[in-house]
A tleap script that builds the chain and sets N, CA, C and O, in Angstrom:
source leaprc.protein.ff14SB
mol = sequence {
  NMET TRP LEU PHE ALA ILE MET LEU GLY PHE
  TYR VAL ALA SER GLU LEU GLY VAL GLY ASN
  TRP ALA VAL THR PHE LEU ARG GLU TRP TYR
  LYS MET ASP ASN THR ILE SER SER LEU TYR
  LEU SER ILE PHE PHE ALA THR PHE THR LEU
  GLY ARG LEU PHE GLY GLY PHE ILE VAL GLU
  LYS VAL GLY TYR LEU ARG SER LEU SER VAL
  SER SER LEU CYS ALA ALA VAL PHE ILE ALA
  ILE GLY MET LEU SER LYS SER LEU ALA PHE
  SER ILE SER ILE SER GLY PHE PHE ILE CGLN
}
set mol.1.N position { 97.367 67.482 106.440 }
set mol.1.CA position { 97.701 67.852 104.546 }
set mol.1.C position { 96.102 68.443 104.164 }
set mol.1.O position { 96.089 69.109 103.129 }
set mol.2.N position { 95.170 68.337 104.646 }
set mol.2.CA position { 93.946 68.623 103.740 }
set mol.2.C position { 93.569 70.112 104.135 }
set mol.2.O position { 92.839 70.875 103.501 }
set mol.3.N position { 94.102 70.305 105.097 }
set mol.3.CA position { 93.820 71.439 105.890 }
set mol.3.C position { 95.162 72.596 105.256 }
set mol.3.O position { 95.010 73.818 105.277 }
set mol.4.N position { 96.274 71.997 104.791 }
set mol.4.CA position { 97.446 72.823 103.965 }
set mol.4.C position { 96.789 73.185 102.710 }
set mol.4.O position { 96.641 74.309 102.231 }
set mol.5.N position { 96.284 71.637 102.092 }
set mol.5.CA position { 95.794 71.863 100.690 }
set mol.5.C position { 94.702 73.178 100.379 }
set mol.5.O position { 94.869 74.048 99.524 }
set mol.6.N position { 93.307 73.029 101.522 }
set mol.6.CA position { 92.226 74.088 101.661 }
set mol.6.C position { 93.124 75.611 101.776 }
set mol.6.O position { 92.798 76.525 101.018 }
set mol.7.N position { 94.144 75.784 102.667 }
set mol.7.CA position { 94.390 77.029 102.835 }
set mol.7.C position { 95.047 77.318 101.708 }
set mol.7.O position { 94.594 78.324 101.161 }
set mol.8.N position { 96.073 76.744 101.074 }
set mol.8.CA position { 96.763 76.923 99.675 }
set mol.8.C position { 95.511 77.426 98.475 }
set mol.8.O position { 95.524 78.307 97.615 }
set mol.9.N position { 94.705 76.643 98.791 }
set mol.9.CA position { 93.676 76.889 97.699 }
set mol.9.C position { 92.959 78.272 97.973 }
set mol.9.O position { 92.572 78.931 97.008 }
set mol.10.N position { 92.771 78.733 99.276 }
set mol.10.CA position { 92.282 79.777 99.380 }
set mol.10.C position { 92.874 81.201 99.237 }
set mol.10.O position { 92.165 82.183 99.014 }
set mol.11.N position { 94.475 81.260 99.408 }
set mol.11.CA position { 95.435 81.897 99.169 }
set mol.11.C position { 95.615 82.014 98.129 }
set mol.11.O position { 96.018 83.161 97.933 }
set mol.12.N position { 95.519 81.132 96.723 }
set mol.12.CA position { 95.356 81.824 95.495 }
set mol.12.C position { 93.985 82.448 94.963 }
set mol.12.O position { 93.989 83.363 94.140 }
set mol.13.N position { 92.950 81.962 95.421 }
set mol.13.CA position { 91.828 82.505 95.056 }
set mol.13.C position { 91.693 83.991 96.085 }
set mol.13.O position { 90.783 84.767 95.794 }
set mol.14.N position { 92.391 84.255 96.979 }
set mol.14.CA position { 92.544 85.590 97.441 }
set mol.14.C position { 93.333 86.714 96.537 }
set mol.14.O position { 93.014 87.887 96.344 }
set mol.15.N position { 94.486 85.967 96.037 }
set mol.15.CA position { 95.804 86.647 95.468 }
set mol.15.C position { 94.866 87.271 93.964 }
set mol.15.O position { 94.859 88.428 93.542 }
set mol.16.N position { 94.191 86.151 93.441 }
set mol.16.CA position { 93.345 86.308 91.866 }
set mol.16.C position { 92.504 87.481 92.469 }
set mol.16.O position { 92.505 88.525 91.817 }
set mol.17.N position { 91.824 87.445 93.569 }
set mol.17.CA position { 90.239 88.072 93.939 }
set mol.17.C position { 90.493 89.036 93.964 }
set mol.17.O position { 89.839 89.813 93.268 }
set mol.18.N position { 91.806 89.633 94.945 }
set mol.18.CA position { 92.022 90.913 94.968 }
set mol.18.C position { 92.501 91.668 94.164 }
set mol.18.O position { 92.299 92.882 94.161 }
set mol.19.N position { 93.496 90.798 93.040 }
set mol.19.CA position { 93.680 91.604 91.807 }
set mol.19.C position { 92.481 91.710 91.000 }
set mol.19.O position { 92.697 92.516 90.095 }
set mol.20.N position { 91.605 91.355 90.960 }
set mol.20.CA position { 90.110 91.172 90.135 }
set mol.20.C position { 89.304 92.501 90.945 }
set mol.20.O position { 89.068 93.461 90.210 }
set mol.21.N position { 89.021 92.580 91.886 }
set mol.21.CA position { 88.548 93.397 92.845 }
set mol.21.C position { 88.526 94.359 93.300 }
set mol.21.O position { 87.443 94.941 93.374 }
set mol.22.N position { 90.012 95.116 93.939 }
set mol.22.CA position { 90.642 96.003 94.237 }
set mol.22.C position { 90.105 97.501 93.494 }
set mol.22.O position { 89.457 98.448 93.939 }
set mol.23.N position { 90.537 97.293 92.534 }
set mol.23.CA position { 90.174 98.827 91.418 }
set mol.23.C position { 88.787 98.946 91.489 }
set mol.23.O position { 88.368 99.961 92.045 }
set mol.24.N position { 87.953 98.123 91.042 }
set mol.24.CA position { 86.563 98.390 90.981 }
set mol.24.C position { 86.221 98.538 92.468 }
set mol.24.O position { 85.850 99.658 92.817 }
set mol.25.N position { 86.282 97.683 93.293 }
set mol.25.CA position { 85.986 98.364 94.934 }
set mol.25.C position { 86.377 99.872 95.276 }
set mol.25.O position { 85.564 100.594 95.853 }
set mol.26.N position { 87.296 100.204 95.008 }
set mol.26.CA position { 87.896 101.666 95.363 }
set mol.26.C position { 87.114 102.501 94.549 }
set mol.26.O position { 86.551 103.365 95.221 }
set mol.27.N position { 86.869 102.559 93.317 }
set mol.27.CA position { 86.223 103.378 92.315 }
set mol.27.C position { 85.029 103.244 92.576 }
set mol.27.O position { 84.535 104.359 92.403 }
set mol.28.N position { 83.880 102.204 93.047 }
set mol.28.CA position { 82.678 102.695 92.943 }
set mol.28.C position { 82.217 102.735 94.212 }
set mol.28.O position { 81.060 103.109 94.402 }
set mol.29.N position { 83.328 102.229 95.665 }
set mol.29.CA position { 82.642 102.305 97.013 }
set mol.29.C position { 83.100 103.589 97.512 }
set mol.29.O position { 82.362 104.343 98.146 }
set mol.30.N position { 84.696 103.928 97.145 }
set mol.30.CA position { 85.021 104.938 97.586 }
set mol.30.C position { 85.042 106.551 96.905 }
set mol.30.O position { 85.170 107.679 97.382 }
set mol.31.N position { 84.837 105.971 95.485 }
set mol.31.CA position { 84.759 107.153 94.602 }
set mol.31.C position { 85.925 107.906 93.964 }
set mol.31.O position { 86.059 109.001 93.416 }
set mol.32.N position { 86.785 106.775 94.286 }
set mol.32.CA position { 88.424 107.213 93.915 }
set mol.32.C position { 88.736 107.012 92.473 }
set mol.32.O position { 88.282 105.985 91.970 }
set mol.33.N position { 89.559 107.960 91.585 }
set mol.33.CA position { 89.101 108.033 90.225 }
set mol.33.C position { 90.385 106.576 89.585 }
set mol.33.O position { 91.080 105.966 90.397 }
set mol.34.N position { 90.432 106.314 88.211 }
set mol.34.CA position { 91.157 105.051 88.092 }
set mol.34.C position { 92.375 105.099 88.117 }
set mol.34.O position { 93.009 104.049 88.209 }
set mol.35.N position { 93.070 106.430 88.037 }
set mol.35.CA position { 94.603 106.365 88.321 }
set mol.35.C position { 94.811 106.105 89.862 }
set mol.35.O position { 95.872 105.484 89.910 }
set mol.36.N position { 94.352 106.260 91.105 }
set mol.36.CA position { 94.732 106.392 92.383 }
set mol.36.C position { 94.406 104.985 92.829 }
set mol.36.O position { 95.144 104.298 93.535 }
set mol.37.N position { 93.129 104.592 92.309 }
set mol.37.CA position { 92.774 103.009 92.908 }
set mol.37.C position { 94.030 102.047 91.998 }
set mol.37.O position { 94.668 101.258 92.695 }
set mol.38.N position { 94.289 102.089 90.871 }
set mol.38.CA position { 95.395 101.371 89.681 }
set mol.38.C position { 96.824 101.756 90.547 }
set mol.38.O position { 97.795 101.055 90.263 }
set mol.39.N position { 96.971 102.544 91.315 }
set mol.39.CA position { 98.096 102.906 91.942 }
set mol.39.C position { 98.176 101.874 93.185 }
set mol.39.O position { 99.183 101.179 93.313 }
set mol.40.N position { 97.078 101.781 94.119 }
set mol.40.CA position { 96.677 100.903 95.101 }
set mol.40.C position { 96.934 99.533 94.934 }
set mol.40.O position { 97.467 98.711 95.679 }
set mol.41.N position { 96.461 99.453 93.830 }
set mol.41.CA position { 96.747 97.587 93.225 }
set mol.41.C position { 98.196 97.910 92.748 }
set mol.41.O position { 98.971 97.033 93.128 }
set mol.42.N position { 98.661 98.675 92.196 }
set mol.42.CA position { 100.146 98.255 92.094 }
set mol.42.C position { 101.178 98.107 93.471 }
set mol.42.O position { 102.107 97.337 93.711 }
set mol.43.N position { 100.632 99.082 94.151 }
set mol.43.CA position { 101.214 99.295 95.289 }
set mol.43.C position { 101.138 97.666 95.882 }
set mol.43.O position { 102.172 97.225 96.383 }
set mol.44.N position { 99.882 96.746 95.824 }
set mol.44.CA position { 99.260 95.842 96.451 }
set mol.44.C position { 100.559 94.606 96.067 }
set mol.44.O position { 101.236 93.929 96.841 }
set mol.45.N position { 100.551 94.666 94.509 }
set mol.45.CA position { 101.322 93.799 93.898 }
set mol.45.C position { 103.154 93.895 94.199 }
set mol.45.O position { 103.907 92.925 94.278 }
set mol.46.N position { 103.467 95.095 94.303 }
set mol.46.CA position { 104.778 95.439 94.845 }
set mol.46.C position { 104.846 94.623 95.707 }
set mol.46.O position { 105.586 93.639 95.710 }
set mol.47.N position { 103.583 95.156 97.066 }
set mol.47.CA position { 104.077 94.412 98.457 }
set mol.47.C position { 104.087 93.067 98.310 }
set mol.47.O position { 104.702 92.298 99.048 }
set mol.48.N position { 103.526 92.806 97.522 }
set mol.48.CA position { 102.805 90.910 97.410 }
set mol.48.C position { 104.265 90.552 96.902 }
set mol.48.O position { 104.874 89.724 97.579 }
set mol.49.N position { 104.842 91.037 95.879 }
set mol.49.CA position { 106.292 90.844 95.543 }
set mol.49.C position { 107.592 90.751 96.786 }
set mol.49.O position { 108.495 89.917 96.851 }
set mol.50.N position { 107.375 91.655 97.498 }
set mol.50.CA position { 108.032 91.745 98.139 }
set mol.50.C position { 107.965 90.560 99.543 }
set mol.50.O position { 108.891 90.047 100.172 }
set mol.51.N position { 106.507 90.415 99.685 }
set mol.51.CA position { 106.369 89.407 100.741 }
set mol.51.C position { 106.823 87.865 99.991 }
set mol.51.O position { 107.526 87.010 100.531 }
set mol.52.N position { 106.452 87.815 99.148 }
set mol.52.CA position { 107.089 86.040 98.432 }
set mol.52.C position { 108.713 86.500 98.610 }
set mol.52.O position { 109.503 85.670 99.056 }
set mol.53.N position { 109.106 87.657 98.295 }
set mol.53.CA position { 110.828 87.210 98.549 }
set mol.53.C position { 111.070 87.131 99.898 }
set mol.53.O position { 111.502 86.033 100.249 }
set mol.54.N position { 110.889 88.169 101.001 }
set mol.54.CA position { 111.255 87.777 102.164 }
set mol.54.C position { 110.348 86.605 103.026 }
set mol.54.O position { 110.785 85.959 103.979 }
set mol.55.N position { 109.194 86.515 102.538 }
set mol.55.CA position { 108.269 85.125 103.033 }
set mol.55.C position { 108.855 84.200 103.495 }
set mol.55.O position { 108.639 83.772 104.629 }
set mol.56.N position { 109.967 83.580 102.446 }
set mol.56.CA position { 110.102 82.438 102.037 }
set mol.56.C position { 111.221 82.480 103.224 }
set mol.56.O position { 111.280 81.345 103.698 }
set mol.57.N position { 112.129 83.356 103.883 }
set mol.57.CA position { 112.909 82.917 104.768 }
set mol.57.C position { 112.451 82.701 105.983 }
set mol.57.O position { 112.960 81.909 106.775 }
set mol.58.N position { 110.941 83.758 106.309 }
set mol.58.CA position { 109.900 83.660 107.595 }
set mol.58.C position { 109.443 82.169 107.837 }
set mol.58.O position { 109.627 81.545 108.882 }
set mol.59.N position { 108.797 81.685 106.659 }
set mol.59.CA position { 108.324 80.089 106.818 }
set mol.59.C position { 109.232 79.310 107.005 }
set mol.59.O position { 108.922 78.373 107.742 }
set mol.60.N position { 110.809 79.312 106.429 }
set mol.60.CA position { 111.634 78.319 106.986 }
set mol.60.C position { 112.081 78.338 108.398 }
set mol.60.O position { 112.500 77.333 108.972 }
set mol.61.N position { 111.979 79.544 108.957 }
set mol.61.CA position { 112.134 79.658 110.301 }
set mol.61.C position { 111.051 79.640 111.337 }
set mol.61.O position { 111.233 79.594 112.553 }
set mol.62.N position { 109.490 79.697 110.483 }
set mol.62.CA position { 108.394 79.656 111.928 }
set mol.62.C position { 107.853 78.224 111.571 }
set mol.62.O position { 107.431 77.565 112.522 }
set mol.63.N position { 107.810 77.620 110.228 }
set mol.63.CA position { 106.927 76.523 109.989 }
set mol.63.C position { 106.170 77.140 108.896 }
set mol.63.O position { 106.100 78.363 108.775 }
set mol.64.N position { 105.479 76.131 107.923 }
set mol.64.CA position { 104.538 76.058 107.083 }
set mol.64.C position { 103.223 76.500 107.403 }
set mol.64.O position { 102.634 77.446 106.880 }
set mol.65.N position { 102.757 75.656 108.407 }
set mol.65.CA position { 101.302 75.669 108.814 }
set mol.65.C position { 101.692 77.120 109.412 }
set mol.65.O position { 101.845 78.003 108.568 }
set mol.66.N position { 101.875 77.478 110.808 }
set mol.66.CA position { 101.800 78.351 111.156 }
set mol.66.C position { 102.086 79.735 110.437 }
set mol.66.O position { 101.353 80.691 110.687 }
set mol.67.N position { 103.033 79.842 109.641 }
set mol.67.CA position { 103.350 80.846 109.158 }
set mol.67.C position { 101.718 81.295 108.119 }
set mol.67.O position { 101.072 82.331 107.963 }
set mol.68.N position { 101.610 79.987 107.652 }
set mol.68.CA position { 100.446 80.373 106.165 }
set mol.68.C position { 99.168 80.743 107.376 }
set mol.68.O position { 98.468 81.745 107.229 }
set mol.69.N position { 99.055 80.162 108.107 }
set mol.69.CA position { 97.364 80.695 109.466 }
set mol.69.C position { 97.834 82.380 109.786 }
set mol.69.O position { 97.045 83.269 109.466 }
set mol.70.N position { 99.195 82.732 110.447 }
set mol.70.CA position { 99.344 83.868 110.861 }
set mol.70.C position { 99.645 84.873 109.797 }
set mol.70.O position { 99.921 86.019 110.150 }
set mol.71.N position { 99.619 84.541 108.460 }
set mol.71.CA position { 99.491 85.827 107.053 }
set mol.71.C position { 98.570 85.722 106.906 }
set mol.71.O position { 97.883 86.612 107.408 }
set mol.72.N position { 97.877 84.696 106.198 }
set mol.72.CA position { 96.506 84.502 106.237 }
set mol.72.C position { 95.095 85.517 107.409 }
set mol.72.O position { 93.903 85.714 107.175 }
set mol.73.N position { 95.660 85.791 108.202 }
set mol.73.CA position { 94.795 86.219 109.463 }
set mol.73.C position { 95.081 87.665 109.087 }
set mol.73.O position { 94.157 88.429 108.812 }
set mol.74.N position { 96.546 88.103 109.070 }
set mol.74.CA position { 97.180 89.462 109.148 }
set mol.74.C position { 96.690 90.024 107.415 }
set mol.74.O position { 96.310 91.167 107.159 }
set mol.75.N position { 96.807 89.061 106.551 }
set mol.75.CA position { 96.421 89.641 105.499 }
set mol.75.C position { 94.470 89.754 105.521 }
set mol.75.O position { 94.085 90.510 104.630 }
set mol.76.N position { 93.822 89.413 105.990 }
set mol.76.CA position { 92.598 89.318 106.481 }
set mol.76.C position { 92.125 90.846 107.112 }
set mol.76.O position { 91.485 91.832 106.745 }
set mol.77.N position { 92.712 90.470 108.047 }
set mol.77.CA position { 92.520 92.300 108.750 }
set mol.77.C position { 92.900 93.370 108.151 }
set mol.77.O position { 92.203 94.380 108.249 }
set mol.78.N position { 94.304 93.379 107.267 }
set mol.78.CA position { 94.094 94.418 106.853 }
set mol.78.C position { 93.385 95.129 105.652 }
set mol.78.O position { 93.342 96.325 105.367 }
set mol.79.N position { 92.833 94.016 105.022 }
set mol.79.CA position { 91.963 93.824 104.122 }
set mol.79.C position { 90.499 94.615 104.393 }
set mol.79.O position { 89.888 95.392 103.658 }
set mol.80.N position { 90.203 94.146 105.641 }
set mol.80.CA position { 88.850 94.556 106.344 }
set mol.80.C position { 89.294 96.076 106.687 }
set mol.80.O position { 88.660 97.078 106.357 }
set mol.81.N position { 90.239 96.057 107.252 }
set mol.81.CA position { 90.857 97.967 107.314 }
set mol.81.C position { 90.241 98.610 106.245 }
set mol.81.O position { 89.143 99.167 106.248 }
set mol.82.N position { 91.043 98.488 105.319 }
set mol.82.CA position { 90.654 99.355 104.149 }
set mol.82.C position { 89.510 98.843 103.892 }
set mol.82.O position { 88.860 99.888 103.902 }
set mol.83.N position { 88.820 98.106 103.686 }
set mol.83.CA position { 87.092 98.214 103.458 }
set mol.83.C position { 86.324 98.942 104.240 }
set mol.83.O position { 85.306 99.374 103.699 }
set mol.84.N position { 86.512 99.240 105.461 }
set mol.84.CA position { 85.688 99.779 106.247 }
set mol.84.C position { 86.118 101.506 106.699 }
set mol.84.O position { 85.373 102.143 107.444 }
set mol.85.N position { 87.208 102.017 106.216 }
set mol.85.CA position { 87.580 103.492 106.150 }
set mol.85.C position { 88.449 103.692 104.932 }
set mol.85.O position { 89.347 102.990 104.468 }
set mol.86.N position { 87.938 104.839 104.543 }
set mol.86.CA position { 88.420 105.262 103.100 }
set mol.86.C position { 89.662 106.123 103.522 }
set mol.86.O position { 90.356 106.578 102.613 }
set mol.87.N position { 89.931 106.332 104.561 }
set mol.87.CA position { 91.429 106.924 104.622 }
set mol.87.C position { 92.386 105.964 105.230 }
set mol.87.O position { 93.521 106.242 105.618 }
set mol.88.N position { 91.811 104.818 105.272 }
set mol.88.CA position { 92.582 103.480 105.548 }
set mol.88.C position { 92.694 102.426 104.591 }
set mol.88.O position { 93.081 101.313 104.949 }
set mol.89.N position { 92.348 102.711 103.241 }
set mol.89.CA position { 92.072 102.115 102.235 }
set mol.89.C position { 93.327 101.557 101.915 }
set mol.89.O position { 93.400 100.367 101.608 }
set mol.90.N position { 94.473 102.391 101.957 }
set mol.90.CA position { 96.190 102.031 101.635 }
set mol.90.C position { 96.087 100.476 102.278 }
set mol.90.O position { 96.567 99.510 101.684 }
set mol.91.N position { 95.519 100.388 103.338 }
set mol.91.CA position { 95.618 98.992 103.740 }
set mol.91.C position { 95.690 97.994 103.131 }
set mol.91.O position { 96.413 97.038 103.412 }
set mol.92.N position { 94.895 98.091 102.149 }
set mol.92.CA position { 94.347 96.830 101.243 }
set mol.92.C position { 95.485 96.503 100.192 }
set mol.92.O position { 95.712 95.411 99.670 }
set mol.93.N position { 96.183 97.767 99.993 }
set mol.93.CA position { 97.885 97.697 99.672 }
set mol.93.C position { 98.657 97.318 100.022 }
set mol.93.O position { 99.477 96.855 99.229 }
set mol.94.N position { 98.940 97.257 101.634 }
set mol.94.CA position { 100.155 96.286 102.512 }
set mol.94.C position { 99.509 95.402 102.769 }
set mol.94.O position { 100.251 94.728 103.484 }
set mol.95.N position { 98.096 94.620 102.643 }
set mol.95.CA position { 97.889 93.459 102.707 }
set mol.95.C position { 98.597 92.248 101.850 }
set mol.95.O position { 98.884 91.161 102.352 }
set mol.96.N position { 98.844 92.621 100.418 }
set mol.96.CA position { 99.557 92.062 99.644 }
set mol.96.C position { 101.313 91.430 100.015 }
set mol.96.O position { 102.055 90.714 99.343 }
set mol.97.N position { 101.488 92.057 101.325 }
set mol.97.CA position { 103.025 91.650 101.525 }
set mol.97.C position { 102.767 89.955 102.521 }
set mol.97.O position { 103.588 89.055 102.694 }
set mol.98.N position { 101.146 90.066 103.066 }
set mol.98.CA position { 100.942 89.317 103.513 }
set mol.98.C position { 100.616 87.934 103.165 }
set mol.98.O position { 100.642 86.875 103.792 }
set mol.99.N position { 100.304 88.265 101.985 }
set mol.99.CA position { 99.651 87.365 100.963 }
set mol.99.C position { 100.797 86.782 100.123 }
set mol.99.O position { 101.097 87.192 99.002 }
set mol.100.N position { 101.487 85.648 100.868 }
set mol.100.CA position { 102.861 84.993 100.224 }
set mol.100.C position { 102.562 83.879 99.730 }
set mol.100.O position { 103.428 83.193 99.186 }
savepdb mol mol.pdb
quit
């Protein structure tokens, strides 16, 4: 029960954190203009919405704790890939699908 509550807390923090951090990171670190970095954030929230829509079905099949663990790991990997390479910065947007 405590593990589930802690993971849920990190989930909410990561959702809000990416929303506040991504545009600034892309603009300052990769020198993207505001239009492109805002587009990436918009795609993040679009994939986030799709992840929430389809994620419910996946969670019911796989189980809550296992699904939360796997999707958190996938989201962290995609964000790390986006942070390490400018050419793969789009993967930050894809990570929204796994933050369900």
